[in-house]
TIROMI-251727 format. One record per residue: x, y, z negated of N, C-alpha, C in turn. Coordinates in steps of 0.02 Angstrom, whole numbers, plus 50000, padded with zeros to 5 digits. Atoms other than C-alpha are relative to their C-alpha. Last residue first. Layout:
<recs>
XYZXYZXYZ;...
</recs>
This chain:
<recs>
499744994549969561255658945591500185005849955;499635002749928560835640845546500245006050039;499224997150001560435645045372500434997150053;499675006449987558745635745378500805000849996;500205003550070557805651545307500434993650003;499754997350051558735660945441499944997049938;499225002449994558305649045576500395002649946;499975008250014556425651545521500744998249995;500275001150070556525670745519500184993449986;499314998750029557525671245686499894999049922;499425005349988556035661645754500695000349969;500215005950045554715672645673500534995249998;499864999250072555585687645753499844994949951;499304999350014555515680545914500265001249939;499835006950012553685675745898500764999750009;500275003150059553295693845862500264993349992;499664997150053554305700346007499784996749935;500374994350034553505688746133500495002249940;499744993649966554805679746237499515005649970;500104995850045554765661946161500275007950022;500604998549995554455651346315499885005849940;500084995049962556255649946339499265003849999;499634994150011556415641846183499985005450036;500434995750058554935629946215500455006149982;500614996549970555775625346386499625003849948;499834994849968557355621646305499545003750026;499924994650050556505610846179500265005950032;500564997350028555785600346308500145006349958;500384995949932557415598246405499385002749969;499694994049990558205592446236499735004250047;500264996450064556755579946203500455007150003;500734998549989557035571846377499805005649940;500004994149941558905571946367499255003050004;499955002849937558895564046190499875004350051;500315006650009558925568146008500144996350051;500545002249956560065581946023499744993449997;499815005649954561125589745877499324999550047;500565004949969560895604845766500404995950045;500094997649930562375611745653499384994350033;500654997849985562745610345473499905002450067;500124995849946564235600445451499335001350016;500145003749947564525593645272500095005750061;499404998849952565225603845135499924995850060;500035005049953563595605545033500555002150048;499455004450011563995617644884500084994550055;499434997050006562225625944887500634995449970;499655004750039560915615644961500645003549979;499674995950041559475627245032500484994849944;499334998549973559115616045179500375004849946;499475006649995557725606245091500605002250026;499865001350068556745622145036500524994450002;499554993950021556645630145208500314997349940;499435000849970555875613345261500525005149976;499705004750031554545614145133500714998650031;499814998450084554065631045171500444994649981;499424994250006554095627345355500355001349923;499505003349982552965612645329500655004350002;499875004650049551725622845241500594996050015;499614994950050551765637345370500154994349943;499344997749995551505623345496500365004249953;499485005350016550065614845411500795002250028;499825000650070549125631345407500534994349987;499624994050021549425635145587500174999349916;499345001649982548845617445644500465006349968;499795005650030547265619945549500764998650009;499894997250058547025637545628500294994449950;499324995949995547405629645797500105003549931;499445003950000546045616445754500535003050003;499975003850067544815629745709500564994949994;499814994650055545165640345865500124996549938;500165002550066544885625345989500255004149938;500625005149990544915629546181499774997849927;500584998249954546085645846180499324995750008;500404992750002546975642046025499435001750052;500715001750038547385623346052499705006549994;500495003849967548845625546171499264999349974;500154996449954549795638646076499384996750053;500584995450026549415629945913499965004250066;500665002350013550255614445988499465005649989;500275002349931551805622846065499214997649987;500084994649957552165630845903499754998450059;500584995950031551895615945800499885006350043;500575004949978553135606145911499335003749964;500224997649937554305620545906499464996150017;500234993049996554435619745714499755001550071;500765000150020554525601245722499825005950005;500475003449943556075602245845499275000349976;499884996049954557095612945707499404998150053;500354994150028556515602645567499905005250060;500755001450003557015586545662499655005849977;500175000449932558755594245703499204999049997;500004993149974559075598845530499734999850064;500464996550031558625581645463499895006750027;500615002649986559675573145594499465003749969;500124998249929561125583445553499264998450035;500154992850014560915580645364499885003350082;500604999250024560835561745403499835006549996;500525002349951562355560445503499375001649978;499924995949948563445569545372499514999750065;500414993950011562655559645250500095005250041;500745000649985563135543445344499615006649974;500094999749939564955549045349499234999650016;499884992349975565095554345173499845000250072;500574997250009564285535945122500075008250017;500615001649950565545527245219499425004449985;499954997349942566955535445123499364999650055;500114992850010566055531344964500265004350062;500754999150000566005512845010499815007750005;500115001549941567865512545043499295001450016;499744995549954568175520344882499875000450078;500484993550011567115508544792500225006350034;500705000849968568085494144883499505005849982;499925000149925569795500844834499325000650044;499934993549982569285503644655500005001150071;500594997050007568665486844632500065006850026;500335003549945570325479144705499245003950005;499824997549943571285489844588499504997650063;500274992750013570245484244437500225003950068;500694999050004570525466344489499655006550006;500055001549933572435468044508499245000750027;499874994549965572365474344335499985000750071;500524994550029571265460644261500315006450043;499664996350059572405446444352499535006549993;500295000950066571285435844453500205002949941;500684997049988571785441144626499494999749945;500084993449986573545439144579499285002649998;500094997649939573455421544517499765007850001;499365000049971574155417244346499935002750079;499814993750003572425421444272500765000550032;500294996649945571805405144340500275007549995;499565001849942572925395444211499755004850058;499464996250002572135405744061500404998650071;500034993049968570495399144102500595003450015;500105001149911571005381044091499835006450028;499345000749985571815385343910499864999450068;499604993650004570225393443856500514998850037;500344995649955569175378143907500435006350000;499665002349942570295367543800499785004250046;499374995850007569545377143648500524997850065;500084992649982567805370643700500725004649996;500244995950046568435352443705499895007250015;499744994050016568615340643834499615003649952;500474993550012568295321943825500425007449995;500144997450069569635308943880499625007049999;499654993950002569315300444049499945002549933;500284992750008568655283044038500515005750001;500094998550072569615268744127499645006449991;499655006250018568475265244229500705000450013;499475002649943567385281244237500354993149957;500195005649963565795282144126500504997750050;500075005950034566495292843992499834993550035;499275002350005567075306744105499964992949966;499775003749938565285307144173500674997849986;500445005549994564615312143987500244995650069;499755004850047566115323243953499474993550013;499395002949989565665332444108500274994649957;500065005849942563805332944071500764998550021;500335006950012564205339743907499954996150058;499485002750039565435353543967499714993149978;499575003549951564135357944099500514996149960;500425006849972562795360743973500504996550041;500065004350041564005372443872499744993450024;499325003850011564525381244021499954994949946;499875004449940562655384644068500764996649998;500425005450013562365392343892500154994850056;499795002650058563815404443920499664992749985;499585004549975563145408344089500434996649947;500455006449963561415413244023500664996650021;500255004750045562425424143897499714994050034;499385004050034563515431544035499694995749951;499815005649948561905435744141500564996949968;500455006150004561155443943986500164995250043;499885003750078562675455343958499594993350014;499405002649998562615460644144500144994949938;500125005549951560775464744133500614996150006;500355005450025561115474243976499934994950042;499565003950037562465483844058499724994649963;499545004149962561335487944198500474995149950;500345005449983560105493944074500384995250044;500195005650065561225504943970499694993950036;500534997850037562045513344138499764993049949;500645005450001563655508644194499425002449956;500494997849959564925523944222499394994750014;500264993450019566485514944164499375002450046;500044995249956566795496844176499725007349981;499594993850019567105487044013500135005750057;500154996050054565735475944035500345005449977;500504995549981566135471944215499765003449931;499834993249991567755464244153499505004450017;499824995850067566775450344089500255006450009;500424995350002566215445444262500155002449923;500024994549953567765437644309499515004149980;499294996850009568015426144160499975006850034;500014995150051566225421144180500505004249977;500464995749983566485415344352499915004749937;499704995649953568095405844309499545006250016;499424996550048567295396444169500275006750035;500314995550059565795392944277500405003449962;500274994249966566845387344428499595004149939;499494994449976567865377044317499765004850030;499714997950063566365367344236500455005850019;500444994850027565545366344412500245002049936;500064994649962567055357144478499565005249981;499504996450011567175345644337500045006050039;500044997850064565425340044347500595003849977;500344994149994565645338544533499875003449926;499694993349982567135328844503499555005350016;499474996150040566375317044381500265004950026;500424996250049564665314444488500625003449958;500154993349977565915310644630499735003849955;499424995850002566815296744539499785007450024;499794999350057565195288844502500555004049989;500574996150035564595290844668500185000849939;499894994249978566225283344747499575004949962;499434997350035565955268044644500205006850007;500194999850058564215266044718500615002349947;500374993750012564835269844882499745001649931;499454994049996566085255944867499605007650003;499604999550064564705244044807500575005950008;500364998050060563495248844944500395000449949;499974991649984564915247445085499515002349940;499414995950026565285230345006499955007550005;499604997349947563475223845031500605004449983;499425004349991562745214044880500485002050057;499424999250055561735229644820500534993750010;500325004050062560805229144993500555000849945;499615000950055561145242245136499554996349943;500114996350066559865243345277500484997249947;500315004950045560515236145447500045003049931;500465005149975560795247345592499634996249950;500075007450034561635260545509499574997150014;499985006549963562045275645625500104993449961;499465003050022562285289245487500084993350051;499324995750005561125301145557500624995949985;499924997949939559825287045592500615006050002;499665005849964560075279045421500175002250085;499305001150008559755296045346500364994050048;499714994449977558075298245437500824999849984;499885001549931557565280345398500325006850027;499465004650004557915284145198500114998550081;499404996450001556845300445216500704994950009;499824996049953555445291845285500715002850002;499925004549928555395277245173500175003850056;499335003150027555535289445015500274996250070;499474994249994554055299945092500824997049993;499864998349936553065283445113500555006150015;499755004949975553405278144935500125001750081;499325000150018552925294344868500454995150035;499764994649965551275293944957500675000849982;499925002249926551035276344893500255005050036;499445005349991551355281344717500114998250067;499344995249998550315297944732500574994350005;499864995849941548785287444797500675003449989;499875004549935548805273344669500215004650052;499375003450012549155285244518500164995950065;499454995449982547745296044584500624997049989;499944997449924546545281344593500455005050014;499785005949951546895274444424500145001750066;499325001450015546725292444347500344994050028;499644996249957545045294344427500824999749999;500025002849941544425278444349500425004950042;499585005649986545025283844183500034997550066;499324997949987544145301544209500524993950008;499934993950012542405293344224500785002150015;500494995349967542205275744184500445006350000;499634994649984543015259144114499575005750048;500464993949985541655247544049500495008250003;499754995250051542965234243997499685008049992;499915003250070542095220544079500195005549947;500595003850018541285229344244500144997149924;500704996649991542365242844265499494997249969;499864995250064544025233344223499285003649994;500045005250067543515220144349500005004349942;500685000949997543295234544492499784995149939;500314993650030545025242544434499194996650000;500425002350046545885225044457499515005849970;500325005949986546535229044624499614997449944;500694997449949546895248144590499664993150024;500454996450045548055242244438499325001150042;500365005650042548885228844550499525003549954;500345003649969549325243344675499564993649962;500544996249991549915255544543499494995750039;500335000450060551225241644489499205003750005;500175005450012551785239044667499534999149935;500545002349949551825256944709499704992949984;500614997350030552875260144554499414998750042;500235002150056554105247044609499425002849971;500295005149988554285253944784499624995349930;500694999649974554515270144723499644994450017;500384996850060556055264344618499195001850028;500125004450053556725254944759499605002249950;500445003349960556505270344877499914993649960;500584997050002557395281144752499464995650034;500225001350071558825269344735499305003249978;500205006450009558895268044925499884999249934;500665001849978558785286844936499834992849990;500504997650048560275289344814499224998150026;500065004050056561335278444917499425001849953;500385005549992560805289145064500004994249950;500794997749993561285304944986499654992250016;500325000150062562975296844938499335001149995;499925006850026563335292045122499705000149929;500595004649969562715309145188499974992349962;500524997350032563885319145059499374995150031;500065002250076565355308945100499335001549973;500045007549996565065311545291499834996849932;500675001549980564795330345253499984993550006;500095002749933566525331945173499294997750017;500105006850011566255342045002499984997050072;500005003049933566585359944964500094992849989;500625001050001565985368344793500054995450075;500365002750064567505371044707499364997150017;499685007249998568485374944874499524995049948;500265004349954567145388744893500384993450002;500835002050034567595397144731499814995850055;499945003550062569545397444782499374997649980;499795006649987569195402744962500064995349948;500665003249968568105416644913500354993150013;500745001050052569375423544781499554994550032;499695005450042570865421744916499464997949948;500085006149965569785431145041500234994249964;500735002650000569425444844904499984993950047;500265003750062571325445444865499344998150010;499755006650007571745448745051499904997649930;500375004349954570735463645067500114992249998;500844999750033571495470744900499514996350051;499985005050064573315467544977499254997849971;499895006349971572995475345146499944994349949;500775001649991572475490945048499914991950032;500324994649944574185492444981499274996750007;500375003249958575105484644813499645004350058;499745001549942576595488244714499584997550068;500055006949982575835485244551500394998950074;499765004450057576295501944473500064992850023;499354998850011576065512044633500294995949948;499705002949924574465504244684500745001749982;500005007450007573785506844493500424996750063;499575002350047574305525444503500014992449997;499234998649986573625527644677500424999049945;499735006049955572005518744622500765001950031;499905006150030571665529944484500324994150040;499454998650045571845545744585500284994249969;499404999349965570795539144717500525001149958;499815008149987569465532444585500565001550035;499735002950061569295551844524500174992650019;499604995950037569255561444694500264995449939;499374999249969568485549044798500555003049968;499705006649989567155544244692500685000850013;499835002550056566645562144660500584994149984;499334995450008566665566044840500294998249938;499475004349969565455550544849500645004549992;499825006150027564275557344712500674996450035;499594997450049564255575644792500234992349957;499324997349971563705567944948500565001549953;499595006449980562425556544869500695002350030;499845004250071561745571144769500474994950019;499454996250044561735581344938500234997049935;499354999149959560885569345040500535003749959;499755006650007559555566944900500634999250043;499705001550077559235584444878500264993549999;499444997049999558965586745071500394999349933;499415002549963557775572845077500585003449991;499475001150049556715578544917500584996950061;499874993550034555305586645031500644998649955;499704995649948555325571445138500255006849972;499395001549988555145560644983500415004450058;499614998750045553635569844931500724998850002;499974993350017552775568545082500515002149956;499634998449944553085549445100500145008250007;499315001350017552485548044926500485001850059;499724994550041550935556644973500744999449979;499864994749940550675544345120500185005749950;499345000749951551055530844996500135005150041;499494998850040549685535844863500664999050049;499964993350026548325538744995500715001249958;499824995349950548615521745081500185006949978;499295000349979548635513344909500225003550063;499594997050053547045521144850500804998750020;500164993649999546105516545011500575004649955;499564998949950546635499045004500115007850013;499235002250016545955497544835500435001650061;499724994650042544385507444886500684998549975;499954994349958544015495545036500415005649952;499405000749963544365480244925500195006450045;500195004249932543075486344801500644999050037;500274996149955543905491244629499764995450059;500665001750006544265480144482499595004050056;500045007950020546105479444498499254998050006;500085004049942546145496344585499844993449983;500654997449972545985509844439499884995750061;500555000250042547145500544312499355002750043;500205007550017548425494944449499285001249958;500615001049962548695513044530499554993849970;500584995850036549925516844389499384999350032;500325004250063550945501944460499585004849968;500525003049965551345513544626499644995249944;500434994749999552595524144520499314996750022;500074996650064553685510444455499395004949997;500605004550033553315500244627499965003449925;500704998649967554215514544720499534996449962;500314993150020555705515144599499385001050019;500135001450066555915494644606499715008349979;500575003650013555795495044792499795001649929;500504996349982557185508344810499234996549986;500545000650048558445497644719499275003650006;500595004349980559505496544872499624998649948;500005004350041561135503644793499344995350005;500715002250011561675514444925499974993349948;500105000750063563545519044906499194999549971;499924993650031563925515745083499974998749920;500564998850056563205500245150500055005949967;500614994949967564255501745311499405000649946;499794993349963565505486945267499205002850028;500254999949935564815475645140500115006150035;499645003149955565795471844979499794999950076;499344997550006565085484044860500494996550044;499794995249952563385479344939500555003449990;500104994150047563325462644860500255006550036;500594995749990563055449144987499835006949957;500294999749937564625439945024499415004250009;499424996749955565715442844869499705000150076;499934993949997564035442044762500675003250047;500484997749961563625424344816500115007850000;499865001749931565365418144760499435002150048;499534995049974565105427444589500084998450075;499255002550022563475419444547500425003950048;499795004949957561855430344567500754997449991;500195007750026561275439144417500114994850040;499565002050062562445454844446499654993549961;499425003849975561615455844625500434997949930;500245007350004559955462144542500624995950011;500085000450059560765480744516499754991749985;499524999350049561585481744670499924996849922;499994993750041560255475144782500535000849947;500285000650073560705458744880500095006549965;499594997850072561075461345058499534999249943;500405000650062560415454445235500455001949945;499615001350055561255460345388499635000049934;500424998350048560345458645565500464998549928;499564998950050561565458345700499705002349934;500024993150023560295459945836500435002249938;500004995449948560805444445919500005006849981;499335000449982560995433845760500215006050055;499604997650048559265439745700500735000350012;499984992749992558535437545869500335002349952;499524998049944559195419445880499975007550002;499235000750004558705414945698500355003750062;499634994550002556925422045702500735000150001;499994997649930556095405545755500325007249996;500614998249959556545397645593500095003750061;500315006449980558075388145509499095001350024;499645003849961559245403145512499704993550024;500114996349930557965414545440500424996350049;500735000549974557725403345284499925002650070;500025006549985559645403845260499394998050026;499524999949942559665423345258500004991350036;500454998149944558155422245139500294999650064;500475005349973559305413045020499575001050048;499685006349990560605426045014499614994350026;499724999749921559405439645032500394994950027;499625005749980558665434544861500115000350075;499745003650058558295451144779500274992950014;500555003350020558025459044964500414996949939;499675003550060559155471145049499374997749978;500525001150038559095474945235500064996749947;499905002250066560405482745334499454999749958;500494998450058559885483945513500324997449935;499644996550048561145484145652499675001049934;499415003050031560145481645796500235002749936;499365002749961558285485545846500564996049952;499394995749999557135497345753500674997150030;500044992249987555355491745802500625003250001;500374996849927555505474445845499905006950004;499665000649936556765470345714499775002150060;499344995950006555825477845570500465000050055;500354993649985554035469045621500725005550005;500185001049931555015451945619499805007950026;499274999749961555895456145458499905000350075;499764993250009554075460145376500685001250048;500464995949960553425444145443500245007750000;499885000849930554865433945375499585004650046;499314998649992554825441645198500135000250078;500014993250008552935437945199500585004150009;500364997749941553165420145259499925007449994;499484998849951554445417045115499675003750073;499805005649947553085417344989500505001750048;499584995349942553085429544847500224995150040;499434996550024551585421444740500395002750059;499395003750013550005414944815500515005649968;500085005250033548175419344843500604994549997;500605003549997548525431444981500034994849965;499905006750006550025443844964499264995749986;500295003450072549425458845042500324993050000;500645004449988550525467545178499794996949935;500235003850058551805482545186499404994650012;500445005249983552785492345309499834996549941;499945000649923553895508645315499374994250016;500355006049992553515517445135499964997650080;500644999649945554825531545136499694993049998;500585002250033556055529444983499335000750039;500184994050014557595537845064499284999049956;499594997850050558395520945084499745007249958;499334998549979557025514645181500295003349947;499864992350010555595505645103500645001050027;499244997049965554735489145150500095006349987;499784994149962553295480945052500725001550016;499425000649978552445465444989500255004750051;499704997249932550905468344899500684998750002;499554994150008549985460244754500015001350070;499605000150061548925444644710500515005850000;499324997849971547515446544834500415000649940;499895001149927546155433944803500675003950027;499774994749968546385434144613500074997650079;500394993650028545465423644488500065004650069;500605001049951546265406644569499535006649992;500655001650038547775411944473499575000750045;500324993850035549375411444586499314998049966;500684999950000550545397944658499795006149954;500214994150004552345399044708499185001750003;499974996850078553085383844644499595006550004;500585004350028552495373844816500015002449921;500644998149972553575386544921499454997749946;500415003049953555235381644837499205003049999;500245005850020556035394744724499654996650074;499545005149965556955409144804499824993149983;500064998749918555585422844756500424994650050;500595002249993555655415344567499945000650084;500344994849974557575417844557499254997450026;500034994250039558615409044441499445004650022;500185002250068558485390444513499835006749960;500615003450005558415395344689499714999049929;500394995349994559975407444661499234997049997;500064995550079561005393844583499515005350012;500345004050047560725382944749499775003449932;500674996650028561225398144847499624995549961;500084998250079563055393944844499335002049983;500145005450031563135383745018499905001949926;500725003149998562615399345102499984994949965;500344999950063564295406445033499264997750006;499945006350033565085401345202499674999549931;499645001450066564425415745279500044993449969;500355000850063563655414645446500484998649948;500104992650038564645422845596499604999149928;499544997250019565305407145664500005005849956;499964993449946563775398045678500525003949970;499404999049974563175380645602500115005650043;499864993349967561685377945503500645000150012;499244997250018561185359145445500065006850046;499405001849935559355356145462500595003949992;500004996149945558215359845300500614997450044;500165003749926558035346145190500065003350056;499295002149965558925353545031499854994750061;500235007649990557105355944954500744996550021;499845004450061557645372544875499964992050006;499335000950022557785381045033500204996049953;499854998450071556105376445087500744999549985;499705005650021555985376745278500205001049929;499564999550053554785390245326500254992849974;499185002049986554125388945502500445000449937;499825006049992552205384445448500904999550028;500295005050057551755400845369500314992550015;499405002650026552735411445494499844994549949;499765001949939551125416445603500724996249980;500105007050010550255418045437500254997850065;499555003350049550925435945415500014992450011;499334998649971550145442945582500574997549952;499935002749944548535434945531500725001350029;499895007150017548595441845360500094996050053;500715004050008548615458945442500294993849974;499975006549954550285469545423499474996449979;500345004750046549825487545354500134993350058;499425003950034550935501745412499824994149970;499475001749955549735507345557500604997649954;499624993649985548145505845443500634999350040;499265000549985546905491845418500255006750028;499704993949960545275492745325500814998950006;500205000649926544545474845279500315006550034;499944992949986545545470245110499655000350073;499574998549943544935454145036499915006950033;500374999449938544285453844866500525001050059;500325006749989545035448444697499514999950058;500754998849992546315461744676499714994150028;500395006249981548205462144631499315002350006;500564997449962549185479144635499674993850027;500444995650028550335473644496499315002350036;500545003650016551155458844590499455003449947;500274997350060552375468344685499394996849982;500805001350004553435459744815499935003049931;500035005050055555165465444885499155000249989;500615002550006555885475645027500024994849950;500035005150046557475485945059499294997749992;500684999650018558065499045191500014992949951;499945004550062559655503145271499325001249965;500594997550042559585508145458500124996049934;500374994549973561065509045583499415002449952;500675002450011562275498345487499575005850023;499975007049998564065501045545499304997549996;500045003450082563575518745593500054992150004;500355006450002563955525945777500154998549918;499545006250006564615544345769499474994749986;499765001450079563265556945822500384993650006;499274999450006563115564845999500334998949917;499535003549954561485556746059500685001249980;499674994749955560505560645898500574996750045;499345001049976559465547145792500225005350064;499854995249949557955553045700500635000650033;500285002449935557725536745606500005005250058;499895007549979558515537445442499964998550066;499255000850015558755556445407500144992950019;499484996849942557045558545496500684999049985;499444997150031556085545945381500415003450057;500195000150067554345539745445500525004949959;500014993050017554675543745629499935000449927;499394998049979554705526145703500355005249974;499505004950019553345520245583500695002750020;499944999950073552265534945617500464995749974;499644993450001552535534445807500095001049926;499384999850041551975515745805500435005549987;499965006650045550845516645947500715000049959;499795005749953550815534946028500064993749938;500455004150000549805548745927500124993350042;499695004050046551205560145890499494995149991;499795006349967550975571646035500354994649956;499255000550019550775586645919500314995550048;499774994349973548995589645990500805001149990;500055000149937548575571345962500355006350036;499465004749977549285571445791500065000650075;499374996750000548215586345748500664995550035;499994994249964546735578045799500615002650005;500005001849930547095561945719500045004350048;499225002549977547525570645567499944996950063;499584993950001545865579145564500614998450018;500124998349937545045561945581500325007150028;499785004449958545875556345427499945000850072;499284998049997545415571345337500294995250050;499964993849961543625568145377500755002550015;500175002249915543725550545337500145005850034;499425003249975544505556145167499914998550067;499444994549989543035568045136500624996150017;500274997549951541695552945172500505007250019;499835005049937542625542345043499755005050066;499264999849989542595557344927500244996150053;499644994349963540795559644953500745000250004;500294999949929540345541944909500255004750045;499545005349960541455541744755499864999650066;499464998049995540645558144688500394995350050;500034994949953538895550944717500665003550022;500065003749929539325533944639499875006250049;499455003849989540035544044483499974997350073;499524994649970538625555944475500584997150028;500134997749917537425541044460500535006050023;499655003649947538305536144304500035001650071;500425004849956537585551844225500494995150040;499715004349964538475564644097499644994250022;499995006150029537375578544021500354995350056;500525004649977537835595444095500044992349969;500465000750043538825609244018499504996450021;500644997349987539675613044177499424999749943;499724993249989541545610444120499265003350020;499804997050064540865593944024500085008550026;500624998650034540005588044179500115003849932;500484995749960541505590344289499365002049955;499764993550006542645581844161499555006150031;500034999250075541595566644150500235006850001;500654997749999541605566344352499785002349923;500164993649960543495567544346499195001349997;499764993450035543505553744222500035005150031;500444998750053542455542244325500225005549949;500604995249984543375547044476499554999349947;500555004049967544955538644397499445004750017;500604996050001546525547344347499534997250049;500495003350050547875534144332499365002650002;500405005049973548655539344495499524997649948;500195004450054549205555844414499594994650023;499544999550053550155567344532500024994749944;499365001349973549245561644690500415000749940;499865007149996547635559044588500674998950029;500005002250070547685578144540500154992150008;499354996650016547945581744729500134998149930;499455004749957546415570744784500645003049977;500045007250022545315578144643500554996250031;499764999950067545745595944686500054992449971;499364999749983545305592044865500325000349939;499665006549983543675584544819500715000450006;499915004950053543325600244712500294992950023;499554996650039543755612444859500114994649943;499415004049980542645602644972500625001849954;499644995849961541245606844869500594996350020;499434998850018539975594244815500575003350035;499414999749938538245594944854500585001149957;499364998450022536725589544736500495000950062;499994995250056534915588944774500575002449970;499465001150057534975581844950499915005049941;500264998050070533415583445052500424998849940;500604995649995534235575245198499635000649930;500074997849942535905565645222499515005350016;500455003149964536185562845041499935004050064;500125006750013537505568944929499594994050030;500505001950037537845584545016500024992849988;500275006649971539575589145063499424997649953;500365005550056540055607745028499754993650047;499485002150050541185621545110499714994449962;499824995850053539945632245194500394997749950;499704993549985540105624445358500145005049958;499195000549985539935607645285500325007650011;499725000150059538205612445220500784999850004;500064992650026537665615845392500215001549928;499544995649966538335599345438499955006749993;499355000750015537425590245322500535004050014;499924996850055535815598845369500644998549961;500135004450057536035592945539500125003749930;499495001550046535965606445673499794995949931;500195003450056534775605445819500584998349953;499365002250034535175618145958499564996749937;499575004149957534005621946097500524997049965;500395003749945532295628146011500634995650045;500094995749950533235629945850499634996850054;500355001349936533185619345694499935005950036;499835006849981534355619545535499674998050064;500395001449944534365637745486500214994450035;499815004749943535115638045325499485000550060;500455000549948535145651245188500144997750069;499814999449942536185646245036499365000150052;500395002749950536025648044861500155002550071;499854998249922537325648644731499354997250037;499905005849962536725647044540500075002750084;499235001349992537035661044430500034995750052;499725003850061535275662544352500804996450018;499964996550070534715677344450500314995849939;500684999850032535255669044617500025002749935;500075002750072536905672044688499305001449984;500474996750037537115675344887499954996549918;500545003850041538675669544974499605004549963;500434997050045539815677445106499474995349964;500664997349970541025665845197499555003649944;500284995350044542785664645106499315003150036;500215001550067543325648945183499595004649963;500414993450033543485655345365499674997349939;499684993849972544735643045463499645006749978;499314998950015544415629145338500355005850040;499864996750065542505631945360500685000149978;500334993449979542615628845554500045002649918;499554995349960543855614545528499755007250000;499514999950060542485605245401500575006050029;500354995050062541075609345522500515001149963;500004994149968542095600845673499685006149935;499424996949992542355586745562500125006550023;499854998450067540505585345521500715002150000;500314993450018540045586845703500265002549931;499604993949978541335572445730499765007049994;499484999550039540425560945610500595006150030;
</recs>
């Protein structure tokens, strides 16, 4: 294979070798394949002329490298284009009848061609000193990761998002592993650590830095499939690989991904990605996930807890998806209220999956190798495209932040003057709103445990009753088989009922014993005990209070969410999402009202029922508080929007300097590598020169951003890197090299 790579590089350095044409227009090649001291394989000889034969010896067909590269680039811009369609087009162009054997030949040669390119990349990276472990991951996005020594500290050092995508499913195991891919073994490390957030049996979490709104994740478990208990996340048996779980930086570069194996979006995939992220990038990472609120609770109950707290990992709910979470959850997890988030919406996964979904039609029935190959190619090209768009991304974000500061700043000054409020008031409003919503969910832990214990006793009694019934059925099963001729499915049903009933009894007994241990109860309660009767009465009142608090909370949250529909600058889909959430909330309010009236009737004496009209009066009471007043709420929104926009300006200035420094240093990296390779490997030096020219063209395009008002100057990555660049700069003493350097800096607008 190395000889084939050498032949490819030799052809790349001189692709226009002379060729002879026969009388009928076909190309003929004069090949000397054997000499006294040198044996040249026919495949290598063909490769030196720009072709890959479809067989090692006596090949009847050879495919040009240019044809294979053309398909590679066409597939880059149109992932739906299959090899089958490409071969059909080639047959039509040459007036040849189509044959399926051509598809197999083209596919095999395309695999060989990609392997050649992969090995060329390895050689290039070695010359550029980019072959260290995880170099690609640590340098995937220069604006995010190319940190400089003299830059201001950011509240969140890295902003990224993760999510699962079930379109790229497949029915066989992937065998080829790349540097961005997490193996199933690496993921399964966390499979036994996940305490289901929906089960309510996770150990209690206590830490000063943990938001109180962790108590509000129950609603998220009900609404979001990813936050549901693990036992609900099953997949069709048809598919071995049910999709991918991926991580992207805020600029859209893919960082890490893994396959989801015979399951839905299990928490172990998120934990494996988080573990990799913290290991590589360290502290103060801002990570968004659709159910970030619930995932944080999972982290606090697994082995990642201490590292996550020590490294100050900050989970976030994406802006678009955040409107489906309850209001209390939004106050702690929505990027609008998180310091350091800037104006990032954290919806990069949705944009990336929109493009990668086009691969699904060509990969679902492909072999495991070709599926993985297609995904790798697609995301490699995506990273290149996102690098080319980096400057535009930063410029547009900068422009957006300036517009927000200018427009919203003027509106906020008018409102602040009219209301007589300051920035401190808006911060206080947020705290008061959180305290109010948390009060509606708060309950003393001891009371909750006593009520839970009473529930467990009732469940234990019911489980014991069902176990006795199923036991009697099991005892007379042999008699029924003989007398009633019970057989087949009926026998299985009896045995299953018996097994499930006793299993449920064992679980109920274990849960009851655990609660007795926590409450220090020495003798199990019975219905005749005073403690049992007092707790039963308290449970009735508690159900009433819970129903009342839930009704009030839903009404208040719906009232606060209604103002979003009149906000300016909301896209149609986001407005529809908010409207859908409000309609769902209205249905929830109706159900909560029915539950309240049901519990009110059970009290002694019964409380009067509430009507829908009375709920409106209930909501008018909350409007008397400043933080709930529409004008104060609008001023609060403007304040936090401006605060995030100012953070975005700081981040954009930092990212632009990182990007410019990376392009400057990369220019010298290529220059050094070309100088080192030229005497010993001229074809590789030519490959480096070709890539150098291409990267310089892309980098020059990035820097041409008219109207950018940030600071355009180079920085220093670290002392070693700086010394290396000084040596490289001093080495530029040739006139031609000096002119080329001035040219490059001029294109970057740095001189």
